[in-house]
LOBATOR-871241 format. One record per residue (C-alpha): z, x, y; residue in three letters. Coordinates in steps of 0.2 Angstrom, whole numbers, always signed. Layout:
% residues N
@up = Z, east = X, north = Y, rest = ala
...
//
This chain:
% residues 558
@up = +27, east = -14, north = +234, rest = met
@up = +31, east = +0, north = +222, rest = ala
@up = +43, east = -12, north = +213, rest = his
@up = +30, east = -25, north = +211, rest = ala
@up = +16, east = -13, north = +205, rest = val
@up = +28, east = -5, north = +192, rest = arg
@up = +32, east = -23, north = +185, rest = glu
@up = +14, east = -28, north = +185, rest = leu
@up = +7, east = -12, north = +178, rest = phe
@up = +22, east = -4, north = +168, rest = pro
@up = +13, east = +13, north = +164, rest = asn
@up = +11, east = +17, north = +182, rest = thr
@up = +19, east = +33, north = +189, rest = lys
@up = +25, east = +33, north = +207, rest = leu
@up = +20, east = +47, north = +219, rest = ala
@up = +24, east = +45, north = +237, rest = ile
@up = +25, east = +31, north = +249, rest = gly
@up = +28, east = +33, north = +268, rest = pro
@up = +28, east = +22, north = +283, rest = ala
@up = +14, east = +28, north = +294, rest = ile
@up = +8, east = +23, north = +312, rest = ala
@up = -2, east = +8, north = +306, rest = asp
@up = +9, east = +2, north = +292, rest = gly
@up = +13, east = +10, north = +275, rest = phe
@up = +5, east = +16, north = +259, rest = tyr
@up = +10, east = +21, north = +242, rest = tyr
@up = +1, east = +33, north = +230, rest = asp
@up = +1, east = +28, north = +212, rest = phe
@up = -5, east = +36, north = +195, rest = asp
@up = -10, east = +22, north = +184, rest = ser
@up = -22, east = +19, north = +170, rest = asp
@up = -26, east = +3, north = +179, rest = his
@up = -40, east = +4, north = +192, rest = ala
@up = -34, east = -5, north = +207, rest = phe
@up = -46, east = -17, north = +216, rest = thr
@up = -45, east = -28, north = +231, rest = gln
@up = -43, east = -43, north = +218, rest = glu
@up = -27, east = -35, north = +212, rest = asp
@up = -19, east = -36, north = +230, rest = leu
@up = -15, east = -55, north = +230, rest = pro
@up = -6, east = -53, north = +213, rest = leu
@up = +4, east = -39, north = +219, rest = ile
@up = +8, east = -49, north = +235, rest = glu
@up = +14, east = -64, north = +225, rest = glu
@up = +27, east = -53, north = +216, rest = arg
@up = +32, east = -44, north = +232, rest = met
@up = +36, east = -62, north = +239, rest = lys
@up = +47, east = -66, north = +224, rest = glu
@up = +57, east = -49, north = +226, rest = ile
@up = +59, east = -53, north = +245, rest = ile
@up = +65, east = -71, north = +241, rest = lys
@up = +78, east = -64, north = +229, rest = ala
@up = +86, east = -55, north = +244, rest = asn
@up = +91, east = -40, north = +233, rest = asn
@up = +102, east = -28, north = +243, rest = pro
@up = +96, east = -10, north = +245, rest = phe
@up = +110, east = +2, north = +238, rest = val
@up = +110, east = +20, north = +243, rest = arg
@up = +115, east = +33, north = +230, rest = arg
@up = +118, east = +51, north = +233, rest = glu
@up = +116, east = +62, north = +218, rest = leu
@up = +118, east = +81, north = +214, rest = gln
@up = +100, east = +88, north = +213, rest = lys
@up = +103, east = +91, north = +194, rest = glu
@up = +108, east = +73, north = +191, rest = glu
@up = +93, east = +67, north = +200, rest = ala
@up = +81, east = +78, north = +190, rest = ile
@up = +89, east = +71, north = +174, rest = glu
@up = +87, east = +53, north = +180, rest = leu
@up = +68, east = +55, north = +185, rest = phe
@up = +65, east = +65, north = +169, rest = gln
@up = +71, east = +49, north = +159, rest = lys
@up = +60, east = +38, north = +170, rest = leu
@up = +45, east = +49, north = +167, rest = gly
@up = +42, east = +51, north = +185, rest = glu
@up = +34, east = +68, north = +186, rest = thr
@up = +28, east = +67, north = +204, rest = tyr
@up = +46, east = +63, north = +209, rest = lys
@up = +52, east = +78, north = +199, rest = leu
@up = +40, east = +90, north = +209, rest = glu
@up = +47, east = +83, north = +225, rest = leu
@up = +65, east = +85, north = +220, rest = ile
@up = +62, east = +103, north = +215, rest = asn
@up = +56, east = +107, north = +232, rest = glu
@up = +71, east = +100, north = +241, rest = ile
@up = +83, east = +114, north = +246, rest = thr
@up = +99, east = +103, north = +248, rest = asp
@up = +111, east = +102, north = +234, rest = lys
@up = +111, east = +83, north = +234, rest = thr
@up = +97, east = +70, north = +236, rest = val
@up = +97, east = +52, north = +241, rest = ser
@up = +90, east = +37, north = +231, rest = leu
@up = +88, east = +19, north = +235, rest = tyr
@up = +90, east = +5, north = +222, rest = glu
@up = +87, east = -14, north = +222, rest = glu
@up = +87, east = -25, north = +207, rest = asp
@up = +86, east = -11, north = +195, rest = gly
@up = +71, east = -2, north = +204, rest = phe
@up = +76, east = +15, north = +209, rest = val
@up = +66, east = +27, north = +221, rest = asp
@up = +68, east = +44, north = +229, rest = leu
@up = +70, east = +41, north = +248, rest = cys
@up = +78, east = +49, north = +263, rest = arg
@up = +81, east = +32, north = +271, rest = gly
@up = +88, east = +22, north = +280, rest = pro
@up = +82, east = +5, north = +273, rest = his
@up = +85, east = -13, north = +278, rest = leu
@up = +100, east = -21, north = +271, rest = glu
@up = +91, east = -31, north = +258, rest = ser
@up = +73, east = -36, north = +253, rest = thr
@up = +75, east = -53, north = +261, rest = gly
@up = +74, east = -44, north = +278, rest = lys
@up = +56, east = -42, north = +276, rest = val
@up = +47, east = -56, north = +285, rest = lys
@up = +28, east = -54, north = +286, rest = ala
@up = +17, east = -42, north = +277, rest = phe
@up = -1, east = -40, north = +270, rest = lys
@up = -9, east = -28, north = +258, rest = leu
@up = -25, east = -22, north = +266, rest = leu
@up = -35, east = -10, north = +255, rest = ser
@up = -36, east = +2, north = +240, rest = val
@up = -42, east = +20, north = +242, rest = ala
@up = -42, east = +36, north = +232, rest = gly
@up = -31, east = +51, north = +237, rest = ala
@up = -27, east = +68, north = +230, rest = tyr
@up = -9, east = +72, north = +226, rest = trp
@up = -2, east = +81, north = +240, rest = arg
@up = -19, east = +80, north = +249, rest = gly
@up = -26, east = +94, north = +238, rest = asp
@up = -43, east = +91, north = +230, rest = glu
@up = -38, east = +103, north = +216, rest = lys
@up = -25, east = +90, north = +211, rest = asn
@up = -27, east = +74, north = +202, rest = lys
@up = -35, east = +59, north = +211, rest = met
@up = -22, east = +45, north = +214, rest = leu
@up = -24, east = +27, north = +219, rest = gln
@up = -17, east = +22, north = +237, rest = arg
@up = -13, east = +5, north = +242, rest = ile
@up = -12, east = +2, north = +261, rest = tyr
@up = -2, east = -12, north = +269, rest = gly
@up = +6, east = -18, north = +285, rest = val
@up = +23, east = -27, north = +289, rest = ser
@up = +29, east = -36, north = +305, rest = phe
@up = +44, east = -45, north = +311, rest = ser
@up = +35, east = -62, north = +312, rest = thr
@up = +20, east = -71, north = +305, rest = lys
@up = +12, east = -72, north = +323, rest = asp
@up = +13, east = -53, north = +325, rest = glu
@up = +5, east = -51, north = +308, rest = leu
@up = -9, east = -63, north = +313, rest = lys
@up = -12, east = -54, north = +329, rest = lys
@up = -13, east = -37, north = +320, rest = his
@up = -25, east = -45, north = +307, rest = leu
@up = -36, east = -52, north = +320, rest = asp
@up = -36, east = -35, north = +328, rest = phe
@up = -42, east = -27, north = +312, rest = leu
@up = -56, east = -40, north = +311, rest = glu
@up = -62, east = -34, north = +328, rest = glu
@up = -61, east = -16, north = +322, rest = val
@up = -72, east = -20, north = +308, rest = lys
@up = -85, east = -28, north = +319, rest = lys
@up = -85, east = -13, north = +330, rest = arg
@up = -86, east = +0, north = +315, rest = asp
@up = -98, east = +13, north = +321, rest = his
@up = -105, east = +16, north = +304, rest = arg
@up = -110, east = -3, north = +302, rest = arg
@up = -117, east = -4, north = +320, rest = leu
@up = -126, east = +13, north = +318, rest = gly
@up = -136, east = +6, north = +304, rest = lys
@up = -138, east = -11, north = +312, rest = glu
@up = -144, east = -4, north = +328, rest = leu
@up = -154, east = +10, north = +320, rest = asp
@up = -145, east = +24, north = +329, rest = leu
@up = -141, east = +37, north = +315, rest = phe
@up = -139, east = +39, north = +296, rest = ser
@up = -132, east = +52, north = +283, rest = met
@up = -141, east = +56, north = +267, rest = asn
@up = -134, east = +63, north = +251, rest = asp
@up = -150, east = +73, north = +248, rest = asp
@up = -147, east = +82, north = +264, rest = ile
@up = -128, east = +84, north = +262, rest = gly
@up = -112, east = +75, north = +267, rest = ala
@up = -106, east = +76, north = +284, rest = gly
@up = -123, east = +80, north = +292, rest = leu
@up = -130, east = +68, north = +304, rest = val
@up = -148, east = +62, north = +306, rest = leu
@up = -150, east = +56, north = +324, rest = trp
@up = -163, east = +42, north = +324, rest = his
@up = -175, east = +39, north = +339, rest = pro
@up = -163, east = +26, north = +346, rest = arg
@up = -148, east = +36, north = +344, rest = gly
@up = -157, east = +52, north = +350, rest = ala
@up = -162, east = +42, north = +366, rest = ala
@up = -143, east = +40, north = +370, rest = ile
@up = -139, east = +58, north = +366, rest = arg
@up = -153, east = +63, north = +378, rest = arg
@up = -145, east = +53, north = +391, rest = ala
@up = -128, east = +60, north = +388, rest = ile
@up = -134, east = +78, north = +388, rest = glu
@up = -145, east = +76, north = +404, rest = ser
@up = -129, east = +69, north = +413, rest = phe
@up = -118, east = +83, north = +406, rest = trp
@up = -131, east = +97, north = +410, rest = leu
@up = -134, east = +90, north = +428, rest = asp
@up = -115, east = +88, north = +432, rest = glu
@up = -111, east = +106, north = +425, rest = his
@up = -124, east = +114, north = +435, rest = cys
@up = -117, east = +105, north = +451, rest = gln
@up = -100, east = +111, north = +446, rest = ala
@up = -104, east = +129, north = +446, rest = gly
@up = -106, east = +132, north = +427, rest = tyr
@up = -120, east = +143, north = +420, rest = gln
@up = -129, east = +136, north = +404, rest = ile
@up = -130, east = +146, north = +389, rest = leu
@up = -139, east = +145, north = +372, rest = tyr
@up = -132, east = +155, north = +357, rest = thr
@up = -137, east = +158, north = +339, rest = pro
@up = -130, east = +148, north = +324, rest = his
@up = -124, east = +163, north = +315, rest = met
@up = -116, east = +180, north = +317, rest = ala
@up = -110, east = +195, north = +307, rest = lys
@up = -94, east = +191, north = +297, rest = leu
@up = -87, east = +206, north = +306, rest = asp
@up = -87, east = +197, north = +322, rest = leu
@up = -76, east = +183, north = +315, rest = trp
@up = -64, east = +196, north = +308, rest = lys
@up = -62, east = +204, north = +326, rest = lys
@up = -59, east = +187, north = +334, rest = thr
@up = -46, east = +182, north = +320, rest = gly
@up = -55, east = +167, north = +314, rest = his
@up = -56, east = +175, north = +296, rest = val
@up = -37, east = +177, north = +297, rest = asp
@up = -32, east = +160, north = +305, rest = phe
@up = -47, east = +149, north = +301, rest = tyr
@up = -54, east = +154, north = +284, rest = arg
@up = -52, east = +137, north = +276, rest = asp
@up = -63, east = +129, north = +288, rest = asn
@up = -77, east = +141, north = +287, rest = met
@up = -91, east = +142, north = +275, rest = tyr
@up = -94, east = +156, north = +263, rest = ser
@up = -103, east = +171, north = +270, rest = pro
@up = -121, east = +174, north = +266, rest = met
@up = -129, east = +191, north = +263, rest = glu
@up = -144, east = +197, north = +274, rest = ile
@up = -151, east = +214, north = +271, rest = glu
@up = -134, east = +220, north = +264, rest = gly
@up = -124, east = +213, north = +278, rest = leu
@up = -113, east = +198, north = +278, rest = glu
@up = -116, east = +184, north = +290, rest = tyr
@up = -107, east = +168, north = +294, rest = glu
@up = -113, east = +152, north = +302, rest = ile
@up = -103, east = +149, north = +317, rest = lys
@up = -87, east = +138, north = +317, rest = pro
@up = -85, east = +141, north = +336, rest = met
@up = -95, east = +146, north = +351, rest = asn
@up = -82, east = +157, north = +360, rest = cys
@up = -87, east = +174, north = +353, rest = pro
@up = -105, east = +172, north = +359, rest = phe
@up = -99, east = +168, north = +377, rest = his
@up = -88, east = +183, north = +377, rest = val
@up = -103, east = +194, north = +371, rest = ser
@up = -113, east = +188, north = +386, rest = ile
@up = -98, east = +192, north = +397, rest = phe
@up = -98, east = +209, north = +390, rest = lys
@up = -116, east = +212, north = +393, rest = ser
@up = -113, east = +218, north = +411, rest = his
@up = -99, east = +227, north = +420, rest = leu
@up = -90, east = +212, north = +429, rest = arg
@up = -81, east = +214, north = +445, rest = ser
@up = -66, east = +204, north = +452, rest = tyr
@up = -78, east = +197, north = +464, rest = arg
@up = -88, east = +189, north = +450, rest = asp
@up = -73, east = +179, north = +444, rest = leu
@up = -71, east = +165, north = +440, rest = pro
@up = -86, east = +165, north = +428, rest = leu
@up = -90, east = +148, north = +420, rest = arg
@up = -101, east = +148, north = +405, rest = phe
@up = -106, east = +131, north = +396, rest = ala
@up = -116, east = +127, north = +381, rest = glu
@up = -120, east = +112, north = +370, rest = leu
@up = -117, east = +122, north = +355, rest = gly
@up = -119, east = +116, north = +337, rest = thr
@up = -105, east = +123, north = +325, rest = val
@up = -102, east = +121, north = +307, rest = tyr
@up = -85, east = +118, north = +299, rest = arg
@up = -80, east = +115, north = +281, rest = tyr
@up = -71, east = +98, north = +280, rest = glu
@up = -66, east = +91, north = +263, rest = arg
@up = -76, east = +77, north = +257, rest = ser
@up = -61, east = +66, north = +256, rest = gly
@up = -58, east = +67, north = +275, rest = val
@up = -77, east = +64, north = +281, rest = leu
@up = -78, east = +48, north = +290, rest = his
@up = -95, east = +43, north = +298, rest = gly
@up = -98, east = +52, north = +315, rest = leu
@up = -79, east = +54, north = +318, rest = leu
@up = -77, east = +68, north = +305, rest = arg
@up = -92, east = +78, north = +300, rest = val
@up = -97, east = +96, north = +295, rest = arg
@up = -110, east = +100, north = +308, rest = gly
@up = -108, east = +95, north = +326, rest = phe
@up = -112, east = +99, north = +344, rest = thr
@up = -97, east = +104, north = +355, rest = gln
@up = -98, east = +102, north = +374, rest = asp
@up = -91, east = +119, north = +375, rest = asp
@up = -86, east = +129, north = +390, rest = ala
@up = -77, east = +145, north = +393, rest = his
@up = -70, east = +151, north = +410, rest = ile
@up = -66, east = +169, north = +413, rest = phe
@up = -54, east = +171, north = +428, rest = cys
@up = -41, east = +182, north = +436, rest = arg
@up = -22, east = +178, north = +433, rest = glu
@up = -21, east = +172, north = +451, rest = asp
@up = -35, east = +159, north = +448, rest = gln
@up = -29, east = +150, north = +432, rest = ile
@up = -20, east = +136, north = +441, rest = glu
@up = -35, east = +132, north = +453, rest = lys
@up = -47, east = +133, north = +438, rest = glu
@up = -37, east = +121, north = +427, rest = ile
@up = -35, east = +109, north = +442, rest = leu
@up = -54, east = +109, north = +443, rest = lys
@up = -56, east = +106, north = +425, rest = val
@up = -44, east = +92, north = +425, rest = leu
@up = -53, east = +83, north = +439, rest = glu
@up = -70, east = +86, north = +431, rest = phe
@up = -64, east = +80, north = +414, rest = thr
@up = -57, east = +63, north = +422, rest = leu
@up = -73, east = +61, north = +431, rest = phe
@up = -84, east = +63, north = +415, rest = ile
@up = -72, east = +51, north = +405, rest = leu
@up = -72, east = +38, north = +419, rest = asn
@up = -91, east = +38, north = +420, rest = thr
@up = -92, east = +34, north = +401, rest = phe
@up = -80, east = +20, north = +404, rest = gly
@up = -63, east = +27, north = +398, rest = phe
@up = -50, east = +24, north = +412, rest = ser
@up = -35, east = +24, north = +401, rest = asn
@up = -29, east = +40, north = +392, rest = tyr
@up = -13, east = +49, north = +386, rest = asp
@up = -10, east = +67, north = +391, rest = ile
@up = -1, east = +80, north = +381, rest = tyr
@up = +5, east = +97, north = +386, rest = leu
@up = +6, east = +108, north = +370, rest = ser
@up = +18, east = +123, north = +371, rest = thr
@up = +20, east = +139, north = +361, rest = arg
@up = +21, east = +138, north = +342, rest = pro
@up = +32, east = +148, north = +331, rest = asp
@up = +17, east = +160, north = +327, rest = lys
@up = +8, east = +166, north = +342, rest = tyr
@up = -1, east = +181, north = +350, rest = val
@up = +2, east = +187, north = +368, rest = gly
@up = +18, east = +190, north = +378, rest = thr
@up = +32, east = +177, north = +382, rest = glu
@up = +29, east = +181, north = +400, rest = asp
@up = +10, east = +177, north = +398, rest = gly
@up = +14, east = +161, north = +389, rest = trp
@up = +26, east = +156, north = +402, rest = his
@up = +13, east = +159, north = +416, rest = lys
@up = -1, east = +149, north = +407, rest = ala
@up = +11, east = +134, north = +403, rest = thr
@up = +17, east = +133, north = +421, rest = asn
@up = -1, east = +134, north = +427, rest = ala
@up = -6, east = +119, north = +415, rest = leu
@up = +9, east = +109, north = +420, rest = glu
@up = +7, east = +112, north = +439, rest = asn
@up = -11, east = +106, north = +438, rest = ala
@up = -5, east = +90, north = +430, rest = leu
@up = +9, east = +88, north = +443, rest = leu
@up = -3, east = +91, north = +457, rest = gln
@up = -15, east = +78, north = +451, rest = lys
@up = +0, east = +66, north = +449, rest = gly
@up = -4, east = +63, north = +430, rest = leu
@up = +9, east = +57, north = +418, rest = lys
@up = +10, east = +68, north = +402, rest = tyr
@up = +21, east = +71, north = +387, rest = asp
@up = +27, east = +88, north = +381, rest = ile
@up = +21, east = +91, north = +363, rest = asp
@up = +33, east = +106, north = +358, rest = pro
@up = +26, east = +119, north = +348, rest = gly
@up = +9, east = +112, north = +346, rest = glu
@up = -1, east = +124, north = +356, rest = gly
@up = -14, east = +135, north = +347, rest = val
@up = -9, east = +152, north = +341, rest = phe
@up = -18, east = +160, north = +356, rest = tyr
@up = -11, east = +149, north = +370, rest = gly
@up = -5, east = +133, north = +377, rest = pro
@up = -16, east = +118, north = +380, rest = lys
@up = -18, east = +101, north = +388, rest = ile
@up = -25, east = +87, north = +376, rest = asp
@up = -32, east = +71, north = +384, rest = ile
@up = -33, east = +56, north = +372, rest = lys
@up = -43, east = +42, north = +378, rest = val
@up = -40, east = +24, north = +374, rest = arg
@up = -54, east = +13, north = +370, rest = asp
@up = -57, east = -6, north = +374, rest = ser
@up = -46, east = -11, north = +359, rest = leu
@up = -32, east = +1, north = +365, rest = gly
@up = -35, east = +14, north = +351, rest = arg
@up = -32, east = +32, north = +355, rest = gln
@up = -45, east = +45, north = +352, rest = trp
@up = -44, east = +64, north = +354, rest = gln
@up = -58, east = +70, north = +365, rest = cys
@up = -54, east = +82, north = +379, rest = ser
@up = -44, east = +99, north = +378, rest = thr
@up = -40, east = +113, north = +390, rest = ile
@up = -34, east = +129, north = +382, rest = gln
@up = -28, east = +145, north = +389, rest = val
@up = -32, east = +160, north = +377, rest = asp
@up = -24, east = +177, north = +377, rest = phe
@up = -31, east = +182, north = +360, rest = asn
@up = -50, east = +184, north = +361, rest = ile
@up = -50, east = +194, north = +378, rest = pro
@up = -38, east = +206, north = +369, rest = glu
@up = -46, east = +206, north = +352, rest = arg
@up = -64, east = +208, north = +359, rest = leu
@up = -58, east = +220, north = +373, rest = asp
@up = -66, east = +212, north = +388, rest = ile
@up = -61, east = +218, north = +405, rest = thr
@up = -66, east = +217, north = +424, rest = tyr
@up = -65, east = +230, north = +437, rest = arg
@up = -52, east = +226, north = +450, rest = gly
@up = -52, east = +229, north = +469, rest = ala
@up = -43, east = +246, north = +465, rest = asp
@up = -57, east = +251, north = +453, rest = ser
@up = -45, east = +249, north = +438, rest = lys
@up = -49, east = +238, north = +423, rest = asp
@up = -40, east = +222, north = +420, rest = tyr
@up = -40, east = +209, north = +406, rest = arg
@up = -47, east = +192, north = +412, rest = pro
@up = -39, east = +176, north = +407, rest = ile
@up = -50, east = +165, north = +396, rest = met
@up = -50, east = +146, north = +397, rest = ile
@up = -58, east = +136, north = +383, rest = his
@up = -62, east = +118, north = +387, rest = arg
@up = -71, east = +103, north = +380, rest = ala
@up = -73, east = +87, north = +389, rest = leu
@up = -81, east = +76, north = +376, rest = met
@up = -76, east = +86, north = +361, rest = gly
@up = -90, east = +84, north = +349, rest = ser
@up = -106, east = +74, north = +354, rest = leu
@up = -106, east = +66, north = +336, rest = glu
@up = -87, east = +60, north = +337, rest = arg
@up = -89, east = +55, north = +355, rest = phe
@up = -104, east = +45, north = +351, rest = phe
@up = -95, east = +36, north = +337, rest = gly
@up = -81, east = +32, north = +349, rest = val
@up = -93, east = +26, north = +362, rest = leu
@up = -101, east = +14, north = +349, rest = ile
@up = -84, east = +6, north = +345, rest = glu
@up = -79, east = +6, north = +363, rest = his
@up = -94, east = -4, north = +368, rest = tyr
@up = -96, east = -13, north = +351, rest = ala
@up = -114, east = -6, north = +352, rest = gly
@up = -118, east = -15, north = +369, rest = ala
@up = -120, east = +1, north = +379, rest = phe
@up = -121, east = +0, north = +398, rest = pro
@up = -139, east = +1, north = +405, rest = leu
@up = -139, east = +20, north = +408, rest = trp
@up = -135, east = +24, north = +390, rest = leu
@up = -145, east = +10, north = +381, rest = ser
@up = -158, east = +17, north = +369, rest = pro
@up = -170, east = +3, north = +376, rest = val
@up = -166, east = -3, north = +393, rest = gln
@up = -178, east = -17, north = +394, rest = ile
@up = -189, east = -26, north = +381, rest = ser
@up = -206, east = -34, north = +386, rest = ile
@up = -208, east = -50, north = +376, rest = leu
@up = -225, east = -58, north = +375, rest = thr
@up = -227, east = -77, north = +373, rest = ile
@up = -244, east = -76, north = +365, rest = ser
@up = -258, east = -64, north = +361, rest = glu
@up = -267, east = -67, north = +377, rest = arg
@up = -253, east = -59, north = +386, rest = his
@up = -252, east = -43, north = +376, rest = val
@up = -263, east = -32, north = +387, rest = glu
@up = -254, east = -37, north = +403, rest = tyr
@up = -237, east = -33, north = +395, rest = cys
@up = -244, east = -16, north = +389, rest = arg
@up = -248, east = -12, north = +407, rest = gln
@up = -231, east = -17, north = +413, rest = ile
@up = -222, east = -7, north = +399, rest = thr
@up = -233, east = +9, north = +403, rest = asp
@up = -228, east = +7, north = +421, rest = thr
@up = -209, east = +6, north = +417, rest = leu
@up = -210, east = +21, north = +406, rest = ile
@up = -219, east = +31, north = +419, rest = lys
@up = -205, east = +27, north = +431, rest = lys
@up = -192, east = +34, north = +419, rest = gly
@up = -186, east = +18, north = +412, rest = ile
@up = -184, east = +16, north = +393, rest = arg
@up = -195, east = +1, north = +389, rest = ala
@up = -203, east = -6, north = +374, rest = asp
@up = -214, east = -21, north = +370, rest = ile
@up = -213, east = -34, north = +356, rest = asp
@up = -230, east = -40, north = +354, rest = glu
@up = -228, east = -47, north = +336, rest = asp
@up = -235, east = -64, north = +332, rest = asn
@up = -218, east = -73, north = +333, rest = glu
@up = -211, east = -87, north = +343, rest = lys
@up = -202, east = -81, north = +359, rest = ile
@up = -185, east = -88, north = +354, rest = gly
@up = -186, east = -76, north = +338, rest = phe
@up = -191, east = -61, north = +350, rest = lys
@up = -176, east = -65, north = +361, rest = ile
@up = -164, east = -66, north = +347, rest = arg
@up = -171, east = -50, north = +340, rest = lys
@up = -168, east = -41, north = +356, rest = ala
@up = -151, east = -48, north = +358, rest = ala
@up = -146, east = -42, north = +340, rest = val
@up = -152, east = -25, north = +346, rest = leu
@up = -141, east = -27, north = +361, rest = lys
@up = -155, east = -23, north = +373, rest = thr
@up = -148, east = -25, north = +391, rest = pro
@up = -163, east = -34, north = +398, rest = tyr
@up = -178, east = -44, north = +392, rest = met
@up = -194, east = -47, north = +402, rest = cys
@up = -203, east = -63, north = +396, rest = ile
@up = -221, east = -64, north = +401, rest = ile
@up = -233, east = -80, north = +399, rest = gly
@up = -247, east = -88, north = +408, rest = asp
@up = -236, east = -92, north = +424, rest = lys
@up = -230, east = -74, north = +425, rest = glu
@up = -248, east = -67, north = +423, rest = met
@up = -255, east = -79, north = +436, rest = glu
@up = -241, east = -75, north = +449, rest = asn
@up = -240, east = -57, north = +445, rest = asn
@up = -222, east = -58, north = +442, rest = thr
@up = -209, east = -56, north = +428, rest = leu
@up = -195, east = -67, north = +421, rest = thr
@up = -180, east = -57, north = +418, rest = ile
@up = -165, east = -62, north = +406, rest = arg
@up = -149, east = -52, north = +402, rest = arg
@up = -143, east = -49, north = +384, rest = arg
@up = -129, east = -62, north = +388, rest = asn
@up = -141, east = -76, north = +390, rest = gly
@up = -141, east = -76, north = +409, rest = glu
@up = -158, east = -79, north = +417, rest = asn
@up = -160, east = -68, north = +433, rest = ile
@up = -176, east = -77, north = +437, rest = gly
@up = -193, east = -70, north = +443, rest = glu
@up = -197, east = -54, north = +452, rest = met
@up = -211, east = -42, north = +455, rest = ser
@up = -213, east = -26, north = +445, rest = val
@up = -209, east = -16, north = +460, rest = glu
@up = -193, east = -26, north = +463, rest = lys
@up = -188, east = -24, north = +444, rest = leu
@up = -190, east = -6, north = +444, rest = ile
@up = -179, east = -4, north = +460, rest = ala
@up = -166, east = -16, north = +452, rest = phe
@up = -165, east = -6, north = +436, rest = leu
@up = -165, east = +11, north = +444, rest = lys
@up = -150, east = +5, north = +455, rest = asp
@up = -140, east = +0, north = +440, rest = glu
@up = -145, east = +16, north = +430, rest = ile
@up = -141, east = +28, north = +445, rest = ser
@up = -124, east = +19, north = +447, rest = asp
@up = -120, east = +21, north = +429, rest = arg
@up = -111, east = +4, north = +429, rest = arg
//
């Protein structure tokens, strides 16, 4: 692709072009503004290069020789990369006069490329730093066969159909507004109805699981974040402090210090532990505008946060409970496939090696007791402790990071929290951070794409639409709607002066699970005709039977 681009647009400079999980890309610095219309032209030149079956020739040069070569070529980005290489030699690859800096290995020749497609054009800062120049990135995919390529392109079309940003607008669930600010979500009534259902379920299940629900402020003195280490380790993701009456305050990027403060508000005994605090706490993190993406990457979001304070001998049992609780929550939302990772000690860490060993063993033993398959992610623990990450797979098999369970040695030490042991001495509790859904915003975005907007009944913003056939049925329909709402069912009425076929299509477009059609026959018989969103007619039933029917499906969360 880089070869083709250089030939078609000679003044283009090459930046970097790696293979990635979902294909490949190359970043270019060009006077020409690439558009989707350029991609077929580039593809045609690529096909000619492939047909020529040019061999890839590997060359190894002294670093000084490579610098001289790329200076002649005017490739300033390559020179920056070469200067950062610590080896005395660097490797280049060449085919038909086109040369590029690359570690390799490569295919034998261009003719080995069988099926490819260029997908899109996007902007990208050099080295991912917004202070650097904005480059142009072209994305593509390549497969061994045309059938594999077609299968992947069909998959991408399905991904487009499920895009939560498109469905969020079509289903009137949420929006974002530049006047308010990038990465800040406005929940519309229909989206808020789903959020209320999620939060009610979350709160009920946490209360039953022995958690105590907290509410904490949205800001705190900057000194608190210095004590926790967030200013040292997390400064780039925090907003600038604000001054209030001569003191600096910071809007919160995390909820944990507040939970610790509540723990410290009383003298705690070993008998009090484990102590489980939970909060749907809204936090704010500075994300660069280039990485913001609908609900999946935002600047203000609500975490389903919890912190468990326990004794060292209780760690494994508590982790086991959290694992069971996590899988129950995920399964209820329709996620039965997931990948689990155990992340171990990084190079920079706090705490003792012995403490890390005990915490990692506790996490691993809990996974083994549950019979869960997992992979070790070496060195990917957070600086304050090891963790378990659970990444769900949606209905298209895509992986999403949601749940995490983390053991923390840092905050109990930094904020000096203790409990009184049986021997009347003070001991440091172990702190377990855990989030089951991660952030409500991100989880909602994943749910939209998982269900393609056709939510199960218990989550649907409107669970049943009452459709009038003519104006004389309106009053009766209003009575039915009021009865359903009073019984806790999210119902609405479509009494517009439109044909019933139009109303059915409108409810189907909004993916309403059930429709209730009422005309003369239904009024005379005091019955309701019920239809599913897939077009299936259930038939007639009384209001009482309909309520029982809907309540049964809602309570089962099918």
